C-alpha positions as CSV (number, residue, x, y, z in Angstrom):
1,X,-48.6,-165.0,52.7
2,X,-51.6,-163.6,55.2
3,X,-53.6,-166.7,55.8
4,X,-57.1,-166.7,56.8
5,X,-58.5,-165.8,59.9
6,X,-61.8,-164.4,61.3
7,X,-59.9,-161.0,62.0
8,X,-59.8,-160.6,58.2
9,X,-63.9,-160.2,58.0
10,X,-65.0,-157.3,59.4
11,X,-68.6,-156.5,60.3
12,X,-69.5,-154.3,57.0
13,X,-68.3,-157.4,55.2
14,X,-70.3,-160.0,56.9
15,X,-73.2,-157.1,57.0
16,X,-73.2,-156.8,53.3
17,X,-72.6,-160.0,52.9
18,X,-76.1,-161.0,54.3
19,X,-77.7,-158.4,52.3
20,X,-76.1,-159.3,49.3
21,X,-77.0,-163.0,49.6
22,X,-80.7,-162.5,50.9
23,X,-81.3,-160.3,47.7
24,X,-79.5,-162.7,45.6
25,X,-81.5,-165.7,46.9
26,X,-84.5,-164.0,46.2
27,X,-83.6,-162.9,43.0
28,X,-82.7,-166.4,41.9
29,X,-86.0,-168.3,43.3
30,X,-88.0,-165.8,41.2
31,X,-86.7,-165.8,38.3
32,X,-85.9,-169.8,38.7
33,X,-90.2,-170.0,39.0
34,X,-91.5,-166.9,36.4
35,X,-88.4,-165.9,34.5
36,X,-88.4,-162.3,35.8
37,X,-86.1,-160.3,38.1
38,X,-88.5,-157.6,39.8
39,X,-86.9,-153.9,39.5
40,X,-88.7,-154.1,43.3
41,X,-86.0,-156.0,44.1
42,X,-83.1,-155.7,42.0
43,X,-82.9,-151.6,42.4
44,X,-82.4,-151.8,45.8
45,X,-79.7,-154.4,45.5
46,X,-78.0,-151.8,43.4
47,X,-78.0,-149.0,45.7
48,X,-77.2,-151.2,48.7
49,X,-74.2,-152.6,46.6
50,X,-73.4,-148.7,46.0
51,X,-73.8,-147.7,49.5
52,X,-71.6,-151.2,50.9
53,X,-68.6,-149.8,48.2
54,X,-68.9,-146.2,49.6
55,X,-68.1,-147.9,53.0
56,X,-64.9,-150.0,51.2
57,X,-63.7,-147.1,49.5
58,X,-64.3,-148.5,46.1
59,X,-67.8,-146.1,45.1
60,X,-66.0,-145.3,41.9
61,X,-65.5,-148.4,40.6
62,X,-68.8,-149.6,41.9
63,X,-70.2,-146.7,39.9
64,X,-68.7,-147.5,36.8
65,X,-69.3,-151.3,37.2
66,X,-72.6,-150.7,37.5
67,X,-73.1,-148.9,34.7
68,X,-70.7,-150.9,32.2
69,X,-72.7,-154.0,33.6
70,X,-75.9,-152.2,32.6
71,X,-75.2,-151.0,29.7
72,X,-73.3,-154.3,27.9
73,X,-76.2,-156.2,28.9
74,X,-78.8,-154.0,27.3
75,X,-76.2,-153.9,24.2
76,X,-76.5,-157.6,23.9
77,X,-79.7,-158.2,24.5
78,X,-80.8,-155.7,21.5
79,X,-78.4,-157.1,18.9
80,X,-79.4,-160.8,19.9
81,X,-83.0,-159.4,19.1
82,X,-82.1,-157.6,16.1
83,X,-80.1,-160.5,14.7
84,X,-81.8,-163.5,15.7
85,X,-85.7,-161.8,16.1
86,X,-86.0,-163.4,19.3
87,X,-85.3,-162.4,22.9
88,X,-81.5,-163.7,24.5
89,X,-81.4,-162.0,27.5
90,X,-84.0,-159.8,29.6
91,X,-83.8,-156.4,30.7
92,X,-83.5,-158.0,34.3
93,X,-80.3,-159.5,33.4
94,X,-78.8,-156.2,32.6
95,X,-79.9,-155.3,35.7
96,X,-78.4,-158.3,37.8
97,X,-75.0,-157.6,36.3
98,X,-75.5,-154.0,37.3
99,X,-75.9,-155.4,41.3
100,X,-72.5,-157.2,40.5
101,X,-70.6,-154.1,38.9
102,X,-72.2,-152.4,42.1
103,X,-70.9,-154.9,44.5
104,X,-67.8,-156.4,43.2
105,X,-66.8,-153.3,40.9
106,X,-65.8,-153.2,37.4
107,X,-63.0,-155.3,37.3
108,X,-65.2,-158.1,38.3
109,X,-67.6,-158.2,35.7
110,X,-65.9,-160.2,33.2
111,X,-65.5,-162.8,36.2
112,X,-69.2,-162.7,36.8
113,X,-70.2,-163.2,33.5
114,X,-67.6,-166.2,33.1
115,X,-68.8,-168.0,36.1
116,X,-72.3,-167.4,35.2
117,X,-71.9,-168.7,32.0
118,X,-69.8,-171.7,32.7
119,X,-72.4,-172.7,35.4
120,X,-75.5,-172.1,32.8
121,X,-73.9,-174.1,30.1
122,X,-72.9,-177.0,32.8
123,X,-76.3,-177.4,33.4
124,X,-77.8,-177.4,30.0
125,X,-75.7,-180.6,29.3
126,X,-77.5,-182.6,31.6
127,X,-80.6,-184.4,29.8
128,X,-82.8,-184.1,32.0
129,X,-82.4,-179.9,32.4
130,X,-82.8,-179.6,28.4
131,X,-85.9,-181.6,28.6
132,X,-87.1,-179.2,31.3
133,X,-85.7,-175.9,29.6
134,X,-88.9,-174.3,27.8
135,X,-88.1,-173.7,24.2
136,X,-84.1,-173.7,25.0
137,X,-84.5,-171.0,27.4
138,X,-82.9,-171.1,30.9
139,X,-83.3,-168.4,33.3
140,X,-79.8,-166.7,33.5
141,X,-80.5,-164.7,36.6
142,X,-79.7,-167.7,39.6
143,X,-76.2,-168.1,37.6
144,X,-75.6,-164.8,37.6
145,X,-76.3,-164.9,41.6
146,X,-73.8,-167.4,42.1
147,X,-71.3,-165.7,39.3
148,X,-71.9,-162.4,41.6
149,X,-71.5,-164.0,45.2
150,X,-68.7,-166.0,44.4
151,X,-66.6,-163.0,43.0
152,X,-67.5,-161.0,45.9
153,X,-66.4,-163.8,48.1
154,X,-63.1,-164.0,46.5
155,X,-62.7,-160.2,46.5
156,X,-63.7,-159.9,50.3
157,X,-61.3,-162.5,51.4
158,X,-58.5,-161.6,49.3
159,X,-58.8,-158.1,51.0
160,X,-59.5,-155.9,47.3
C-alpha cells in the first residue's frame, strides 16, 4: 500500500485544486447570502473542470458527469415543483452538480450528493439554524461545494 507523500501531488492537481476551491468558496458565500448561484461563476467552473479533466485523462467521465449531474437535478427540480407547487431545488443547484461532475466524474456524483445532503440535514438539526432558515429554506450550494471538494480531494489523493 502506497503511503501519502508530497510526490503524490502534482502541479496540475495543485493548480486545479486552487481554482476549484476558490470558485466553490465564492459560490458558497454568494449562495448563503442571496440564494443564488450566478452563471458567471458556475459556467467557468464547469469549463475549468473539463479542462482539468482533459489533462488528467478523464474528459469522457467529466463530460458525462456534468451532463448527468445537471440533468438529474433539473428533473428533480421540475418534478418537485410539479408535485408540491413550489420550488425545492434551484437551477443553480443543477449547475453546481454539473460542476461536481466536471471535476470529479460521473461515478462521483452519488458521493457528492450524499455528502451535501448529510451536511445540510446535520445543520438543520440545530435549533438555531432551523430558526434562521427562511420558510424552511436553506441554500444548498455551500453543501454541494463541500461535497464536491471533499470528493475531489478523495479522488485526487487516491490517484484516481
